[in-house]
C-alpha positions, 0 to 999 in steps of 0.5 A, spaced: 500 500 500 502 506 497 502 512 502 497 515 497 492 509 496 486 508 500 485 501 503 478 498 501 474 499 507 468 494 509 461 497 509 454 495 511 457 493 518 451 495 522 443 495 523 440 502 524 443 508 526 450 508 528 450 509 536 453 506 542 451 499 542 449 499 535 447 492 533 452 489 527 450 485 521 455 479 523 458 480 530 464 476 532 464 479 539 458 481 543 459 484 550 454 485 555 454 489 562 461 489 563 464 493 569 471 493 572 473 498 578 479 499 581 479 502 588 472 505 587 474 508 580 470 505 575 475 503 569 470 500 565 463 500 564 460 497 557 453 496 557 453 493 550 458 493 544 458 488 538 465 488 534 463 486 527 466 480 524 471 480 518 473 488 519 478 492 522 475 496 528 479 501 532 478 502 539 480 510 541 479 514 547 483 519 551 488 516 556 485 512 562 478 511 558 479 504 559 481 501 553 487 496 555 483 494 561 477 492 556 482 488 552 485 485 559 478 483 561 476 480 554 482 476 553 482 473 560 488 477 563 483 480 568 476 479 571 470 483 571 466 485 577 460 484 573 458 482 565 458 477 560 461 476 553 461 471 547 466 470 542 463 466 536 457 465 540 461 461 545 461 465 552 468 467 555 467 470 562 471 466 566 475 463 561 483 463 562 487 467 557 491 461 554 484 458 553 481 464 550 488 464 545 486 457 543 479 458 541 482 463 536 482 470 540 489 472 541 492 479 543 498 483 543 501 488 548 502 495 549 509 493 552 511 487 548 512 481 551 517 477 547 521 473 551 528 476 551 533 470 552 529 466 547 531 467 540 526 470 535 525 463 532 524 460 539 519 465 540 515 464 534 515 456 535 512 458 543 506 461 540 504 455 536 498 451 540 497 444 541 504 442 541 505 434 542 512 435 545 509 440 551 506 434 555 512 432 560 511 424 558 511 426 550 517 430 551 522 424 553 520 421 546 523 426 540 520 421 535 513 423 538 514 430 536 520 431 532 515 431 525 510 437 528 516 441 531 519 441 524 513 443 521 512 449 526 519 451 524 517 451 517 511 455 518 515 460 523 520 461 518 515 463 513 511 468 517 518 471 519 520 472 512 513 475 511 515 480 517 522 481 514 525 478 520 527 471 517 535 474 518 534 475 525 531 468 527 537 466 531 538 473 534 535 473 541 529 477 542 532 482 547 537 485 541 531 487 537 528 494 536 522 496 539 519 496 532 522 489 530 519 486 537 512 489 535 513 485 528 515 479 532 509 479 537 504 480 531 508 474 527 507 470 533 500 471 534 499 468 527 502 462 529 496 460 533 491 461 526 487 466 530 480 468 528 480 475 532 487 479 533 487 484 538 492 489 538 494 494 543 497 500 540 501 497 535 504 503 533 506 506 539 514 507 540 515 504 533 520 508 528 517 511 523 521 507 518 517 501 520 510 504 521 508 503 514 510 496 514 506 495 521 500 498 517 500 494 511 501 487 516 494 490 519 491 491 513 493 484 511 490 480 517 483 483 514 485 481 507 487 474 510 480 473 513 481 475 520 478 480 524 482 486 527 480 490 533 486 495 535 487 500 540 491 506 537 492 514 539 494 516 532 488 518 529 491 519 522 492 511 522 485 510 525 482 514 519 485 511 514 485 503 516 479 502 520 472 500 517 469 502 524 471 506 530 469 505 537 470 511 542 471 510 549 471 515 555 471 514 562 470 507 561 464 508 557 462 507 550 460 514 548 460 513 540 461 508 534 461 509 527 465 509 520 471 513 521 470 519 517 463 521 521 464 518 528 470 523 529 466 529 527 461 527 533 460 532 539 461 527 544 468 525 541 470 532 540 468 533 547 471 526 550 478 526 545 479 532 541 478 538 545 482 544 542 484 540 536 477 540 533 478 545 528 484 541 525 485 535 521 486 529 525 493 527 521 496 534 523 494 533 530 498 527 530 504 530 526 503 525 520 501 530 515 505 537 514 500 542 512 503 548 508 501 555 511 498 560 506 504 564 508 508 559 506 505 557 499 
């Protein structure tokens, strides 16, 4: 994707008027009455939210809006005070994170979780599910798992090549740059053959040279049939790659809709954009340079 070429957007995702909690045509994730408080402060209070299948949904909002906490709840890394949610019709409340991942819902983290003292290839192989050699007894008999291990290595190398990390396969993950770790974490997530990929600020702390590469990989997830839900502060990126946007503020969903329309809503301006409401969102984030009238 060139920087001047707009990605093809998926439309017709919702039923009726776009508003918080609007029903989706084909939801992959359905959330009901999910609440979480910390020391009396409500971090998440989502009455109803549906994430559309086969699309890229951006979850945006100011710092402290509850975005990462919601991610943690939906993926089994934290427990809500109340509420229920389902993934592809299967109830997930109370299901531990490793089982959630096995079911096809995987996530990456704002601060990458690569295992520093393992090589890049070892990190990749660790991400695969249902490995025969993981069972203690089986591990004593290499003939039981060697063939599968070889197949996993082939799959891992194909993904590393795709993410341009194949030359780093024998390097320790600790030696990678921040952007390369983001790429590794995304590639490792694909070792599980996921249905829904949840990315927590995939662009944060990434060298601008790698930003375009990461963007293309996010778009490719959708092209390959996966659903993407991602948290991002860069509004220019959101507007260009997201099919649907969910806006959170103070733990609640305050707006939903297509990127170009939802970012003009007063609730979004009040919660998120503040003084920048009359400025192009790409300018706010520094991704677009505007030449002033005097400088023309």
